[in-house]
C-alpha positions in Angstrom: -176.3 -177.9 -144.2 -179.9 -177.2 -143.2 -181.9 -178.0 -140.1 -185.1 -180.1 -140.6 -188.2 -181.1 -138.8 -189.9 -184.3 -140.1 -193.7 -184.6 -139.5 -195.3 -187.9 -140.2 -197.5 -190.2 -138.0 -195.8 -193.4 -139.2 -192.5 -193.8 -137.2 -191.0 -196.2 -139.9 -191.6 -193.6 -142.6 -190.0 -190.9 -140.4 -187.0 -193.2 -139.9 -186.6 -193.6 -143.6 -186.9 -189.9 -144.3 -184.5 -189.0 -141.6 -182.0 -191.5 -143.0 -182.2 -189.9 -146.4 -181.8 -186.4 -145.0 -178.9 -187.2 -142.7 -177.2 -189.0 -145.6 -177.3 -185.7 -147.5 -175.8 -183.8 -144.5 -179.0 -182.2 -143.1 -179.5 -182.0 -139.4 -182.8 -183.3 -137.9 -183.7 -181.0 -135.0 -187.1 -182.7 -134.3 -189.7 -185.2 -135.4 -193.3 -185.8 -134.6 -196.6 -187.3 -135.9 -198.8 -184.5 -134.5 -199.8 -181.3 -136.2 -200.2 -179.2 -133.1 -196.9 -180.3 -131.7 -195.4 -179.5 -135.1 -196.4 -175.9 -134.7 -194.7 -175.7 -131.3 -191.6 -177.4 -132.6 -191.3 -174.9 -135.4 -191.6 -172.0 -132.9 -188.9 -173.6 -130.8 -186.3 -174.7 -133.5 -187.0 -172.4 -136.5 -186.0 -175.1 -139.0 -184.8 -174.3 -142.5 -186.9 -177.2 -143.9 -190.1 -179.0 -143.0 -191.1 -182.4 -144.4 -194.8 -182.9 -143.6 -197.4 -185.5 -144.4 -201.0 -184.5 -145.1 -202.7 -187.0 -142.7 -201.2 -186.4 -139.2 -202.7 -186.4 -135.8 -204.7 -183.5 -134.2 -204.4 -181.2 -137.3 -204.0 -181.9 -141.0 -200.7 -181.1 -142.6 -202.1 -178.5 -145.0 -203.7 -176.6 -142.0 -200.3 -176.6 -140.3 -198.8 -175.1 -143.4 -201.4 -172.4 -143.8 -200.9 -171.4 -140.1 -197.2 -171.2 -140.5 -197.3 -169.2 -143.7 -199.8 -166.8 -142.1 -197.1 -166.3 -139.4 -194.6 -165.7 -142.2 -192.6 -168.9 -141.7 -189.9 -168.5 -144.3 -188.5 -172.1 -144.6 -188.9 -174.7 -147.3 -191.9 -176.9 -146.8 -192.2 -180.2 -148.7 -195.4 -182.2 -148.5 -195.4 -186.0 -148.7 -198.5 -188.1 -149.1 -199.8 -191.4 -150.4 -203.0 -189.7 -151.4 -204.2 -188.6 -154.9 -201.2 -186.9 -156.4 -202.8 -184.5 -158.8 -205.4 -183.2 -156.4 -203.2 -182.9 -153.4 -200.2 -181.5 -155.2 -202.4 -178.6 -156.3 -203.8 -178.2 -152.8 -200.3 -178.3 -151.3 -199.2 -175.5 -153.6 -202.2 -173.3 -152.7 -201.6 -173.9 -149.0 -198.0 -172.5 -149.3 -195.9 -175.6 -149.7 -192.7 -175.5 -151.9 -193.1 -179.0 -153.2 -195.0 -182.3 -153.2 -193.6 -185.8 -153.3 -195.7 -188.9 -153.5 -195.1 -191.8 -151.1 -196.3 -194.1 -153.8 -193.3 -193.5 -156.0 -189.7 -192.7 -155.2 -189.3 -191.3 -151.6 -185.7 -190.1 -152.2 -187.3 -187.6 -154.6 -187.6 -185.5 -151.3 -183.9 -184.6 -151.7 -184.5 -183.3 -155.3 -187.6 -181.4 -154.1 -185.5 -179.7 -151.4 -182.8 -178.7 -153.8 -185.2 -177.3 -156.3 -187.1 -175.4 -153.6 -183.9 -173.9 -152.2 -183.2 -172.4 -155.6 -186.5 -170.5 -155.4 -188.6 -172.8 -157.5 -191.6 -175.0 -156.7 -191.4 -178.8 -157.0 -194.7 -180.0 -158.2 -193.8 -182.6 -161.0 -197.4 -183.2 -161.9 -197.5 -179.9 -163.7 -195.5 -181.4 -166.5 -198.5 -183.6 -167.3 -200.8 -180.6 -167.8 -201.3 -181.2 -171.5 -204.2 -181.6 -173.8 -203.4 -185.3 -174.3 -206.2 -187.7 -173.4 -206.3 -188.9 -169.8 -209.0 -191.3 -168.5 -208.8 -189.6 -165.1 -208.8 -186.0 -166.3 -212.6 -185.6 -166.0 -212.6 -186.8 -162.4 -209.7 -184.5 -161.5 -211.4 -181.5 -163.1 -214.6 -182.3 -161.2 -212.7 -182.5 -157.9 -211.3 -179.0 -158.5 -214.8 -177.5 -158.7 -215.5 -178.4 -155.0 -215.4 -175.7 -152.4 -213.3 -176.4 -149.3 -216.4 -177.2 -147.2 -217.9 -179.4 -149.9 -214.6 -181.3 -150.1 -214.6 -181.7 -146.3 -218.2 -183.1 -146.4 -217.1 -185.4 -149.2 -214.2 -186.7 -147.2 -216.5 -187.5 -144.2 -219.2 -189.1 -146.4 -216.7 -191.6 -147.8 -215.7 -192.5 -144.3 -219.3 -193.6 -143.8 -220.3 -190.7 -141.5 -224.0 -189.6 -141.5 -225.2 -186.1 -142.0 -225.8 -185.5 -138.3 -222.3 -186.5 -137.4 -220.7 -184.4 -140.2 -222.8 -181.4 -139.0 -221.5 -181.9 -135.5 -217.9 -182.3 -136.6 -218.0 -179.2 -138.8 -220.2 -177.0 -136.6 -222.9 -176.8 -139.2 -226.6 -177.6 -139.3 -227.8 -180.9 -140.8 -229.7 -178.9 -143.4 -226.5 -177.1 -144.5 -224.6 -180.4 -144.7 -227.4 -181.8 -146.8 -227.1 -178.9 -149.1 -223.3 -179.4 -149.5 -223.9 -183.1 -150.1 -226.4 -182.4 -152.9 -224.0 -179.8 -154.5 -220.9 -182.0 -154.3 -222.7 -185.0 -155.8 -224.0 -182.9 -158.7 -220.5 -181.5 -159.3 -218.9 -185.0 -159.1 -221.6 -186.5 -161.3 -222.7 -189.0 -158.7 -226.4 -190.1 -158.4 -226.1 -192.1 -155.1 -223.7 -193.0 -152.3 -222.4 -196.1 -154.2 -221.3 -193.9 -157.1 -219.7 -191.5 -154.6 -217.6 -194.3 -153.1 -216.7 -195.5 -156.6 -215.5 -192.0 -157.4 -213.4 -191.9 -154.2 -211.9 -195.3 -155.2 -211.1 -194.1 -158.7 -209.4 -191.0 -157.5 -207.5 -192.6 -154.6 -209.3 -190.5 -152.0 -211.0 -193.3 -150.0 
């Protein structure tokens, strides 16, 4: 069967995923909860499959994926996350992942995602819900998609409670630029103040 690296910063979650994969006959060649270490492990083991969470230490999972794809890593990459499914499934696909599985649902779905990806197809089940049927969250999801990458990064730090100066330092920007991004993102999300911004984050499972 296939060789696999599992990347998740929760040891218990890794244990569960490894159990599922080994039960299917896959070989686990490495595991870690750190993004930078993941890059080194892929270089060392050249796995057929990677299972990777979005929120991991030192480097976000989607950044790891982008770097690997830029280096022409050919393996199957399945993203797992407890975050907002619709938003992050889309971001995962654009980053170069082959599939997305929500931790909030049925984790053994990872096996299905791998099988689908190995046949050459993407596994992003949320696409099946892309219909004109009414959805109370549709407006929020559409607004999220209008944010640029930097606007979204500022948004993420704002809802953590960070002030403009700290965000500017983290992102290597001026406070004025961060303030501009903040104004733009709040307009795009339809939020008039910080309270509404936090409420938006809660509604979309981004806090």
